[in-house]
RODO-2510 file (C-alpha; in nm, 4 decimals, decimal comma):
residues 503
     n   res          X          Y          Z
     1     m    -5,2846    13,0395    -0,7798
     2     f    -5,3655    12,8483    -1,1025
     3     y    -5,7061    12,7057    -1,1981
     4     n    -5,8399    12,4583    -1,4519
     5     i    -5,9445    12,6735    -1,7447
     6     s    -6,1916    12,4267    -1,8912
     7     i    -6,4003    12,4107    -1,5711
     8     i    -6,4296    12,7723    -1,4679
     9     l    -6,3625    12,9893    -1,7728
    10     k    -6,7197    13,0479    -1,8807
    11     f    -6,8315    13,1261    -1,5261
    12     q    -6,5625    13,3821    -1,4473
    13     t    -6,4954    13,5831    -1,7635
    14     g    -6,8303    13,7392    -1,8436
    15     r    -6,7390    13,7235    -2,2138
    16     s    -6,9565    13,7114    -2,5223
    17     g    -7,0315    13,3860    -2,6980
    18     k    -6,8073    13,4950    -2,9848
    19     d    -6,5110    13,5514    -2,7534
    20     l    -6,5698    13,2218    -2,5747
    21     a    -6,5703    13,0447    -2,9084
    22     i    -6,2293    13,1939    -2,9869
    23     i    -6,0916    13,1001    -2,6449
    24     m    -6,2094    12,7399    -2,6645
    25     a    -6,1007    12,6930    -3,0280
    26     d    -5,8415    12,4351    -3,1212
    27     k    -5,5095    12,5935    -3,0244
    28     n    -5,3563    12,4742    -3,3517
    29     k    -5,6118    12,6521    -3,5683
    30     k    -5,4571    12,8983    -3,8150
    31     m    -5,5859    13,2416    -3,7105
    32     v    -5,4108    13,4606    -3,9695
    33     e    -5,5304    13,3598    -4,3139
    34     q    -5,3264    13,6268    -4,4967
    35     i    -5,0005    13,4435    -4,4200
    36     t    -4,8950    13,1717    -4,6624
    37     s    -4,8284    12,8380    -4,4933
    38     m    -4,4556    12,7714    -4,4594
    39     d    -4,5115    12,4163    -4,5878
    40     v    -4,6625    12,5560    -4,9087
    41     d    -4,4053    12,8267    -4,9846
    42     f    -4,1423    12,9004    -4,7209
    43     a    -4,0032    13,2059    -4,9010
    44     q    -4,3485    13,3616    -4,9383
    45     w    -4,4312    13,2742    -4,5772
    46     y    -4,1196    13,4653    -4,4687
    47     t    -4,2105    13,7696    -4,6777
    48     d    -4,5688    13,7608    -4,5504
    49     v    -4,4525    13,7576    -4,1877
    50     v    -4,2121    14,0482    -4,2448
    51     k    -4,4887    14,2558    -4,4017
    52     k    -4,7882    14,1524    -4,1861
    53     a    -4,5985    14,1814    -3,8580
    54     e    -4,4915    14,5310    -3,9681
    55     l    -4,1204    14,4606    -3,9343
    56     a    -4,0093    14,6119    -4,2635
    57     d    -4,1287    14,7414    -4,5966
    58     y    -3,9774    14,7695    -4,9401
    59     s    -3,7968    15,0885    -5,0362
    60     g    -3,7767    15,2849    -5,3579
    61     v    -3,4016    15,2174    -5,3475
    62     k    -3,3319    14,8798    -5,5058
    63     g    -3,2071    14,6250    -5,2537
    64     c    -3,2779    14,8432    -4,9499
    65     m    -3,5558    14,8164    -4,6940
    66     v    -3,7468    15,0407    -4,4583
    67     i    -3,7171    14,9024    -4,1059
    68     r    -4,0494    14,9879    -3,9465
    69     p    -4,0826    15,0881    -3,5776
    70     y    -4,1702    14,7361    -3,4568
    71     g    -3,8743    14,5844    -3,6431
    72     y    -3,6412    14,8577    -3,5262
    73     a    -3,7559    14,8092    -3,1652
    74     i    -3,6369    14,4475    -3,1906
    75     w    -3,3008    14,5744    -3,3167
    76     e    -3,2814    14,8230    -3,0296
    77     n    -3,3295    14,5408    -2,7787
    78     i    -3,0620    14,3372    -2,9557
    79     q    -2,8293    14,6385    -2,9377
    80     r    -2,9049    14,6980    -2,5717
    81     i    -2,8210    14,3429    -2,4660
    82     m    -2,5148    14,2972    -2,6863
    83     d    -2,3733    14,6417    -2,6137
    84     a    -2,3879    14,5708    -2,2419
    85     e    -2,1981    14,2449    -2,2936
    86     f    -1,9314    14,4172    -2,5031
    87     k    -1,8803    14,6845    -2,2390
    88     k    -1,8509    14,4245    -1,9635
    89     l    -1,5443    14,2997    -2,1503
    90     g    -1,3950    14,6484    -2,1737
    91     h    -1,4973    14,7512    -2,5256
    92     e    -1,5709    15,1150    -2,6089
    93     n    -1,8020    15,2430    -2,8829
    94     v    -1,6591    15,4666    -3,1546
    95     y    -1,7737    15,5843    -3,4951
    96     m    -1,5756    15,5807    -3,8194
    97     p    -1,6509    15,7633    -4,1464
    98     m    -1,8900    15,6113    -4,3984
    99     f    -1,6510    15,6671    -4,6907
   100     i    -1,3196    15,4926    -4,7598
   101     p    -1,0732    15,6450    -5,0103
   102     e    -0,9825    15,3917    -5,2781
   103     s    -0,6127    15,4218    -5,1993
   104     l    -0,6821    15,3283    -4,8366
   105     l    -0,8895    15,0271    -4,9338
   106     q    -0,6115    14,9083    -5,1660
   107     r    -0,3590    14,8851    -4,8823
   108     e    -0,4569    14,5235    -4,8034
   109     k    -0,4798    14,3338    -5,1343
   110     d    -0,6650    14,0223    -5,0140
   111     h    -0,9173    14,2364    -4,8309
   112     v    -0,9988    14,4601    -5,1252
   113     a    -1,0140    14,1655    -5,3660
   114     g    -1,2664    13,9924    -5,1426
   115     f    -1,4997    14,2931    -5,1320
   116     a    -1,4500    14,4342    -5,4832
   117     p    -1,7663    14,2774    -5,6339
   118     e    -1,9834    14,4254    -5,3570
   119     c    -1,8420    14,7777    -5,3344
   120     a    -2,0495    15,0884    -5,4072
   121     w    -1,8488    15,3907    -5,5192
   122     v    -1,8976    15,7661    -5,4922
   123     t    -1,7369    15,9540    -5,7811
   124     v    -1,9076    16,2945    -5,7717
   125     g    -1,9356    16,5382    -5,4814
   126     g    -2,1845    16,8168    -5,5421
   127     q    -2,1154    16,9078    -5,9050
   128     n    -1,7500    16,8124    -5,9104
   129     t    -1,5821    16,4870    -6,0034
   130     l    -1,3855    16,3652    -5,7017
   131     p    -1,0060    16,3386    -5,7406
   132     e    -1,0289    15,9893    -5,5857
   133     r    -1,3160    15,7442    -5,5712
   134     l    -1,4742    15,6885    -5,2306
   135     c    -1,6049    15,3462    -5,1346
   136     v    -1,9197    15,3372    -4,9219
   137     r    -1,7954    15,1169    -4,6386
   138     p    -1,8650    14,7441    -4,6789
   139     t    -1,6705    14,6976    -4,3532
   140     s    -1,4296    14,9190    -4,1633
   141     e    -1,0988    14,7368    -4,1089
   142     t    -0,9042    14,9865    -4,3221
   143     l    -1,0567    15,2884    -4,1473
   144     f    -0,9727    15,1486    -3,8050
   145     c    -0,6184    15,0720    -3,9180
   146     e    -0,5670    15,4279    -4,0378
   147     h    -0,6820    15,5508    -3,6972
   148     y    -0,4785    15,2964    -3,5019
   149     r    -0,1629    15,4059    -3,6826
   150     n    -0,2164    15,7528    -3,5326
   151     v    -0,2973    15,6488    -3,1752
   152     i    -0,0895    15,3361    -3,1056
   153     h     0,2747    15,4084    -3,0191
   154     s     0,3592    15,2053    -2,7086
   155     y     0,2538    14,8842    -2,5403
   156     r     0,0823    15,1162    -2,2925
   157     d    -0,1652    15,2057    -2,5708
   158     l    -0,2740    14,8425    -2,5998
   159     p    -0,5090    14,6721    -2,6092
   160     k    -0,7469    14,8852    -2,8130
   161     l    -1,0949    14,7401    -2,7717
   162     y    -1,3328    14,9263    -3,0030
   163     n    -1,6789    14,8599    -3,1394
   164     q    -1,9094    15,0607    -3,3622
   165     w    -2,2812    15,0387    -3,4393
   166     c    -2,3384    15,1555    -3,7947
   167     n    -2,4696    15,0781    -4,1415
   168     v    -2,2685    14,9205    -4,4236
   169     v    -2,3314    14,8749    -4,7951
   170     r    -2,2667    14,5587    -4,9953
   171     w    -2,4126    14,5571    -5,3445
   172     e    -2,6056    14,2293    -5,3322
   173     k    -2,7429    14,0794    -5,6533
   174     t    -3,0343    13,9035    -5,4822
   175     t    -3,1922    14,0635    -5,1789
   176     r    -3,4456    13,9668    -4,9123
   177     p    -3,5466    14,1776    -4,6096
   178     f    -3,3110    14,1307    -4,3124
   179     l    -3,1299    13,8365    -4,4759
   180     r    -2,9473    14,0077    -4,7613
   181     t    -2,9928    14,3771    -4,8349
   182     s    -2,7644    14,6239    -5,0080
   183     e    -2,7574    14,8320    -4,6905
   184     f    -2,7887    14,6805    -4,3453
   185     l    -2,7242    14,7660    -3,9818
   186     w    -2,4681    14,5876    -3,7685
   187     q    -2,2004    14,6137    -3,5060
   188     e    -1,8372    14,5624    -3,5906
   189     g    -1,5737    14,5181    -3,3253
   190     h    -1,2100    14,5994    -3,4044
   191     t    -0,9345    14,5336    -3,1540
   192     m    -0,5543    14,5535    -3,1367
   193     h    -0,3360    14,3495    -2,9003
   194     e     0,0254    14,3148    -2,7980
   195     t     0,0515    13,9441    -2,8694
   196     e    -0,0877    13,6745    -3,0929
   197     e    -0,2078    13,4878    -2,7858
   198     e    -0,4134    13,7831    -2,6626
   199     a    -0,5659    13,8438    -3,0050
   200     r    -0,6581    13,4794    -3,0535
   201     e    -0,8159    13,4742    -2,7090
   202     e    -1,0197    13,7828    -2,8012
   203     t    -1,1353    13,6190    -3,1256
   204     r    -1,2687    13,3124    -2,9453
   205     r    -1,4086    13,5148    -2,6539
   206     m    -1,6187    13,7319    -2,8832
   207     l    -1,7445    13,4311    -3,0747
   208     q    -1,8649    13,2912    -2,7425
   209     v    -2,0479    13,6200    -2,6776
   210     y    -2,2417    13,5534    -2,9988
   211     v    -2,3090    13,1920    -2,9039
   212     d    -2,4408    13,2985    -2,5634
   213     f    -2,6531    13,5752    -2,7142
   214     y    -2,8178    13,3425    -2,9634
   215     e    -2,8898    13,0784    -2,7032
   216     k    -2,9752    13,2897    -2,3977
   217     s    -3,1461    13,5893    -2,5614
   218     l    -3,2752    13,4626    -2,8964
   219     a    -3,3486    13,1031    -2,7839
   220     i    -3,1626    12,9746    -3,0909
   221     p    -2,9055    12,6933    -3,0684
   222     v    -2,6078    12,7307    -3,3026
   223     v    -2,3272    12,5240    -3,4494
   224     s    -2,0001    12,7109    -3,3986
   225     g    -1,6520    12,6547    -3,5305
   226     r    -1,3834    12,7649    -3,7741
   227     k    -1,4427    12,8484    -4,1389
   228     t    -1,2412    12,6688    -4,4030
   229     e    -0,9668    12,8559    -4,5865
   230     k    -1,1990    12,9054    -4,8834
   231     e    -1,4819    13,0495    -4,6713
   232     k    -1,2844    13,2704    -4,4327
   233     f    -1,3118    13,6507    -4,4285
   234     a    -1,1028    13,8405    -4,6853
   235     g    -0,7697    13,9280    -4,5221
   236     a    -0,8144    13,7108    -4,2121
   237     e    -0,5862    13,4328    -4,0964
   238     e    -0,8779    13,2548    -3,9274
   239     t    -1,2539    13,3119    -3,9220
   240     y    -1,4909    13,1639    -3,6667
   241     t    -1,8668    13,1513    -3,7120
   242     v    -2,1996    13,0774    -3,5461
   243     e    -2,4469    12,8947    -3,7707
   244     p    -2,8114    12,8692    -3,6619
   245     m    -3,0479    12,6440    -3,8562
   246     m    -3,3765    12,7726    -3,9923
   247     h    -3,7120    12,5884    -3,9899
   248     n    -3,6482    12,4565    -4,3402
   249     g    -3,2991    12,3257    -4,2695
   250     f    -3,1046    12,6119    -4,4290
   251     a    -2,8133    12,7710    -4,2449
   252     l    -2,7719    13,1396    -4,1734
   253     q    -2,4278    13,2817    -4,0969
   254     g    -2,5288    13,4427    -3,7704
   255     g    -2,2092    13,6180    -3,6651
   256     t    -1,8368    13,5919    -3,7304
   257     s    -1,5134    13,6621    -3,5445
   258     h    -1,1804    13,7022    -3,7260
   259     y    -0,8166    13,6774    -3,6278
   260     f    -0,6005    13,8886    -3,8614
   261     g    -0,2591    13,8326    -3,7125
   262     d    -0,0365    14,1304    -3,7936
   263     g    -0,1165    14,1405    -4,1661
   264     f    -0,3173    14,4616    -4,1576
   265     a    -0,0710    14,6184    -3,9137
   266     r     0,2137    14,5565    -4,1575
   267     a     0,0103    14,6849    -4,4538
   268     f    -0,0732    15,0054    -4,2665
   269     d     0,2615    15,0387    -4,0861
   270     i     0,1090    15,0211    -3,7371
   271     t     0,3886    14,9648    -3,4860
   272     y     0,4426    15,0048    -3,1152
   273     t     0,7367    15,0095    -2,8785
   274     a     0,7210    14,6854    -2,6827
   275     r     0,8045    14,6217    -2,3182
   276     d     1,1570    14,5131    -2,4178
   277     n     1,2018    14,8431    -2,6072
   278     t     1,1819    14,6769    -2,9508
   279     v     0,9431    14,7867    -3,2253
   280     k     0,6661    14,5357    -3,2994
   281     y     0,3458    14,5016    -3,4950
   282     p     0,0231    14,4575    -3,2946
   283     h    -0,2162    14,1704    -3,3597
   284     q    -0,5682    14,2470    -3,4766
   285     t    -0,9214    14,1039    -3,4577
   286     s    -1,2635    14,1989    -3,5850
   287     w    -1,6078    14,0530    -3,5216
   288     g    -1,9596    14,1416    -3,6278
   289     a    -2,3290    14,0564    -3,6270
   290     s    -2,6125    14,2311    -3,8064
   291     t    -2,9870    14,2807    -3,8513
   292     r    -2,9740    13,9382    -4,0151
   293     m    -3,0429    13,8151    -3,6614
   294     i    -3,4006    13,9387    -3,7007
   295     g    -3,4321    13,7131    -4,0039
   296     a    -3,3014    13,4262    -3,7915
   297     i    -3,5675    13,4929    -3,5271
   298     i    -3,8412    13,4857    -3,7904
   299     m    -3,7221    13,1660    -3,9593
   300     c    -3,6301    12,9763    -3,6420
   301     h    -3,9368    13,0513    -3,4315
   302     g    -4,2236    13,1715    -3,6529
   303     d    -4,5251    12,9599    -3,7459
   304     d    -4,8219    12,9779    -3,9805
   305     n    -4,9888    13,2315    -3,7517
   306     g    -4,6943    13,4698    -3,7836
   307     l    -4,3994    13,5817    -3,5789
   308     i    -4,2957    13,4377    -3,2416
   309     l    -4,0509    13,6563    -3,0513
   310     p    -3,8164    13,5414    -2,7751
   311     p    -3,9029    13,7461    -2,4639
   312     a    -3,5565    13,9029    -2,4264
   313     v    -3,5879    14,1036    -2,7498
   314     a    -3,9664    14,1350    -2,7867
   315     p    -4,0719    14,5041    -2,7998
   316     i    -4,3939    14,3995    -2,6243
   317     q    -4,3562    14,1104    -2,3819
   318     v    -4,7153    14,1213    -2,2567
   319     a    -5,0267    14,2462    -2,4376
   320     i    -5,3237    14,3214    -2,2130
   321     i    -5,6613    14,2769    -2,3828
   322     p    -5,9654    14,4166    -2,1947
   323     v    -6,2741    14,2027    -2,2650
   324     a    -6,6157    14,3714    -2,2755
   325     q    -6,4256    14,6927    -2,2244
   326     h    -6,7444    14,8982    -2,2612
   327     k    -6,8551    14,7696    -1,9226
   328     e    -6,7918    14,9770    -1,6158
   329     g    -6,4541    14,9360    -1,4498
   330     v    -6,2937    14,7122    -1,7152
   331     l    -6,0611    14,9693    -1,8706
   332     e    -5,9717    15,1092    -1,5296
   333     a    -5,8775    14,7624    -1,4042
   334     a    -5,6802    14,6889    -1,7220
   335     s    -5,4923    15,0188    -1,6875
   336     a    -5,4107    14,9419    -1,3250
   337     l    -5,2823    14,5982    -1,4271
   338     r    -5,0654    14,7550    -1,6966
   339     d    -4,9172    15,0094    -1,4580
   340     r    -4,8462    14,7391    -1,2042
   341     i    -4,6584    14,4947    -1,4272
   342     a    -4,4952    14,7635    -1,6453
   343     e    -4,2428    14,8083    -1,3648
   344     k    -4,0928    14,4712    -1,4609
   345     f    -4,2054    14,3949    -1,8159
   346     r    -4,2582    14,5652    -2,1528
   347     v    -4,6365    14,5923    -2,1675
   348     k    -4,8999    14,7222    -2,4093
   349     l    -5,2645    14,7758    -2,3174
   350     d    -5,4829    14,7648    -2,6274
   351     d    -5,7883    14,9751    -2,5470
   352     s    -5,8760    15,0345    -2,9129
   353     d    -6,2301    14,9724    -3,0332
   354     n    -6,1296    14,6643    -3,2340
   355     s    -6,2933    14,3391    -3,1256
   356     a    -6,1183    14,1176    -2,8733
   357     g    -6,0928    13,8439    -3,1360
   358     w    -5,9162    14,0784    -3,3777
   359     k    -5,6710    14,1782    -3,1054
   360     y    -5,5956    13,8153    -3,0213
   361     s    -5,5031    13,7469    -3,3842
   362     q    -5,3095    14,0730    -3,4190
   363     y    -5,0767    14,0161    -3,1233
   364     e    -5,0381    13,6499    -3,2083
   365     m    -4,9310    13,7476    -3,5590
   366     k    -4,6853    14,0063    -3,4195
   367     g    -4,5293    13,7407    -3,1982
   368     v    -4,5967    13,8935    -2,8560
   369     p    -4,4889    13,6220    -2,6088
   370     l    -4,7811    13,6585    -2,3629
   371     r    -5,1363    13,7869    -2,3659
   372     l    -5,3421    13,8757    -2,0596
   373     e    -5,7202    13,8874    -2,1000
   374     l    -5,9261    14,0710    -1,8395
   375     g    -6,3066    14,0794    -1,8299
   376     p    -6,5748    14,1818    -1,5744
   377     r    -6,5952    13,8487    -1,3987
   378     d    -6,2180    13,8067    -1,4053
   379     i    -6,2030    14,1330    -1,2119
   380     e    -6,4679    14,0127    -0,9706
   381     a    -6,2795    13,6870    -0,9125
   382     g    -5,9394    13,8572    -0,8848
   383     t    -5,8005    13,6664    -1,1841
   384     c    -5,7098    13,7055    -1,5494
   385     v    -5,6477    13,4672    -1,8390
   386     l    -5,2820    13,4212    -1,9409
   387     v    -5,2146    13,2986    -2,2967
   388     s    -4,8756    13,1799    -2,4241
   389     r    -4,7882    13,2603    -2,7864
   390     v    -4,5784    12,9457    -2,8123
   391     s    -4,8247    12,6878    -2,6810
   392     r    -5,1438    12,8971    -2,7228
   393     e    -5,2511    12,7459    -2,3903
   394     k    -5,4809    12,9559    -2,1724
   395     t    -5,4535    12,9528    -1,7957
   396     v    -5,6517    13,1417    -1,5338
   397     v    -5,4096    13,3041    -1,2909
   398     s    -5,4606    13,5004    -0,9724
   399     l    -5,3909    13,8729    -0,9869
   400     d    -5,2374    13,8465    -0,6402
   401     n    -4,9166    13,6987    -0,7822
   402     i    -4,9428    13,8124    -1,1442
   403     e    -4,5794    13,9297    -1,1608
   404     e    -4,4514    13,5836    -1,0681
   405     a    -4,6927    13,4166    -1,3113
   406     v    -4,5814    13,6401    -1,5981
   407     a    -4,2114    13,5900    -1,5200
   408     d    -4,2559    13,2122    -1,5104
   409     a    -4,4551    13,2156    -1,8342
   410     l    -4,1898    13,4227    -2,0147
   411     r    -3,9198    13,1793    -1,9042
   412     n    -4,1348    12,8949    -2,0344
   413     v    -4,1717    13,0712    -2,3705
   414     h    -3,7933    13,1043    -2,4033
   415     d    -3,7313    12,7450    -2,2966
   416     e    -3,9947    12,6033    -2,5312
   417     l    -3,8653    12,8064    -2,8251
   418     y    -3,5131    12,6818    -2,7589
   419     r    -3,6330    12,3219    -2,7252
   420     r    -3,8196    12,3361    -3,0556
   421     a    -3,5233    12,4893    -3,2365
   422     a    -3,2851    12,2339    -3,0840
   423     d    -3,5148    11,9490    -3,1852
   424     n    -3,5260    12,0850    -3,5405
   425     l    -3,1461    12,1135    -3,5485
   426     a    -3,1061    11,7547    -3,4280
   427     a    -3,3720    11,6133    -3,6594
   428     r    -3,2252    11,7855    -3,9654
   429     t    -2,8609    11,6944    -3,9022
   430     s    -2,7364    11,3858    -4,0868
   431     v    -2,4084    11,1946    -4,1105
   432     a    -2,2560    11,0896    -4,4433
   433     h    -1,9928    10,8160    -4,4528
   434     n    -1,9315    10,8187    -4,8299
   435     y    -2,0019    11,0379    -5,1301
   436     e    -2,3003    10,8405    -5,2538
   437     e    -2,4629    10,8788    -4,9139
   438     f    -2,3715    11,2490    -4,9056
   439     l    -2,5317    11,3175    -5,2440
   440     d    -2,8430    11,1220    -5,1484
   441     i    -2,8879    11,3229    -4,8278
   442     a    -2,8246    11,6512    -5,0085
   443     a    -3,0852    11,5659    -5,2723
   444     n    -3,3558    11,4314    -5,0434
   445     k    -3,3224    11,5856    -4,7000
   446     s    -3,2807    11,9474    -4,5937
   447     g    -3,0431    12,0360    -4,3125
   448     f    -2,6811    11,9950    -4,2075
   449     i    -2,4569    11,7087    -4,3145
   450     k    -2,1608    11,5972    -4,1050
   451     a    -1,8835    11,4476    -4,3157
   452     m    -1,5059    11,4140    -4,3240
   453     w    -1,2900    11,6381    -4,5448
   454     c    -0,9325    11,6240    -4,6710
   455     g    -0,8739    12,0005    -4,6473
   456     d    -0,8593    12,0577    -5,0250
   457     s    -1,0751    12,3416    -5,1588
   458     e    -1,1249    12,1469    -5,4819
   459     c    -1,3427    11,9052    -5,2864
   460     e    -1,5463    12,1994    -5,1544
   461     d    -1,6006    12,3173    -5,5114
   462     k    -1,6968    11,9710    -5,6317
   463     i    -1,9478    11,9230    -5,3485
   464     k    -2,1023    12,2632    -5,4160
   465     n    -2,1316    12,1931    -5,7904
   466     d    -2,2578    11,8358    -5,7558
   467     t    -2,5251    11,9280    -5,4998
   468     g    -2,6362    12,2608    -5,6413
   469     g    -2,5210    12,4730    -5,3518
   470     v    -2,4204    12,2716    -5,0433
   471     k    -2,1173    12,4440    -4,8869
   472     s    -1,8983    12,4023    -4,5831
   473     r    -2,0514    12,5826    -4,2854
   474     c    -1,7692    12,5298    -4,0372
   475     i    -1,5208    12,2925    -3,8801
   476     p    -1,6795    12,2535    -3,5348
   477     f    -1,4639    12,2910    -3,2269
   478     d    -1,5621    11,9440    -3,1083
   479     e    -1,4981    11,7365    -3,4204
   480     e    -1,6473    11,3894    -3,4468
   481     h    -1,4501    11,1078    -3,6101
   482     i    -1,6799    10,9644    -3,8761
   483     s    -1,4160    10,7929    -4,0893
   484     d    -1,0508    10,8200    -4,1875
   485     v    -1,1064    10,9464    -4,5422
   486     c    -1,2554    11,2487    -4,7151
   487     v    -1,6189    11,1954    -4,8099
   488     c    -1,5537    11,3441    -5,1534
   489     c    -1,2160    11,2234    -5,2815
   490     g    -1,1237    10,9366    -5,0498
   491     k    -0,7899    11,0873    -4,9464
   492     p    -0,6929    11,0941    -4,5770
   493     a    -0,9297    11,3226    -4,3841
   494     k    -0,8065    11,6197    -4,1822
   495     h    -1,1329    11,7494    -4,0388
   496     m    -1,4987    11,6771    -3,9811
   497     v    -1,7015    11,9523    -4,1462
   498     v    -2,0639    12,0579    -4,1110
   499     w    -2,2064    12,1167    -4,4591
   500     g    -2,5323    12,2789    -4,5648
   501     r    -2,7212    12,5230    -4,7809
   502     q    -2,7327    12,8833    -4,6681
   503     y    -2,9272    13,2055    -4,6980
***
């Protein structure tokens, strides 16, 4: 049963005047003063949230971060959900070595050329100079190929559907926690198939897994499609991507899926005896997503009071705050409530001696989706106060059906987060019909720009140079027809492209 909070709150809670003042405060009031407003300095706001919400800290190793327990718990929930989806589709987890011999990396020339600027090398082992340099893996295609050559012999050995959860190293020049770090955590899927058709189907299927995960688990809408030739993964024939938009209109490459054809198989001499008894090369895919997703959560959903976490990946879905906990029976009732709902939800009871007001601000800043407040008169009335992190609305709910109330409220948090992100995506997406209009939008409005393109990479370079960084994000699967000519050069258009700035 739900009640009107404004009529009965002060009669049922038994709370101090200070706590009542906090409860009845304007829900839009900024409660965490240590966080820079995103409208003042978005980059500093992001850093403040990462630090204040205890997601990560800086490391003594340049470009690397310490992922703190709360941040790592988010990653564990991401792993849990995604890993289950991978396994539903038949994928198995494996683990490859961290080091790649230089000769192995050199086997695929386009691949090694694409990663050369980001590679970290090991040249000494113990006190001895190594006979061959070892690359600290930036990605693992070459390692998987070496293994596949040893285990694939017949069509009966296919498909090979592997995934690994690991760390990789890419020597970034400019770093920011979760967005770009020299070392980061990710999953990388690597599969081998009998036919081109099967491999292409796998590439698109796994991209859809990412789309569904962003939308259903992270409450983030994405633009998905194919990368241009210039922007595709080194060594791939085709690269597909999911591109969520951040609060400020910047894109974040949220996950990619690659079709390699048989290029790597030929380079590594991976063959199999086909059903018709001929020798063929298998067709390969890879796909990956990383801890960058945590950065996407922060920048898509956070506000000036801190982090807002989608319920599916929140380490704490419900924080229980006992009010006037020094009074008899309050902590016991709060503990009983925790034990009851912990069967269905991830719950934390804060029975510390900090003030209730401090706890409200703390869990709001850490992005906990729901807060339950329980005081003496709540207990007497058989109710508690439910507070949504997204809306900051407070509702008195009956303890008789608290599980249903919490489940409904968590669904509402997800739906409202998705709606806000979708509204931001729509509001910050523009259409350019000519180059003058394109340049004007790029200079004066943040977000995505839809415009036609001839297919020439020279136009991509010109747009990037003329706008100070606007690049092609993807060719969406459902292309719109804006005009017949390229927005840049005026030649006949081949595709509609979504353009934007990126992290």
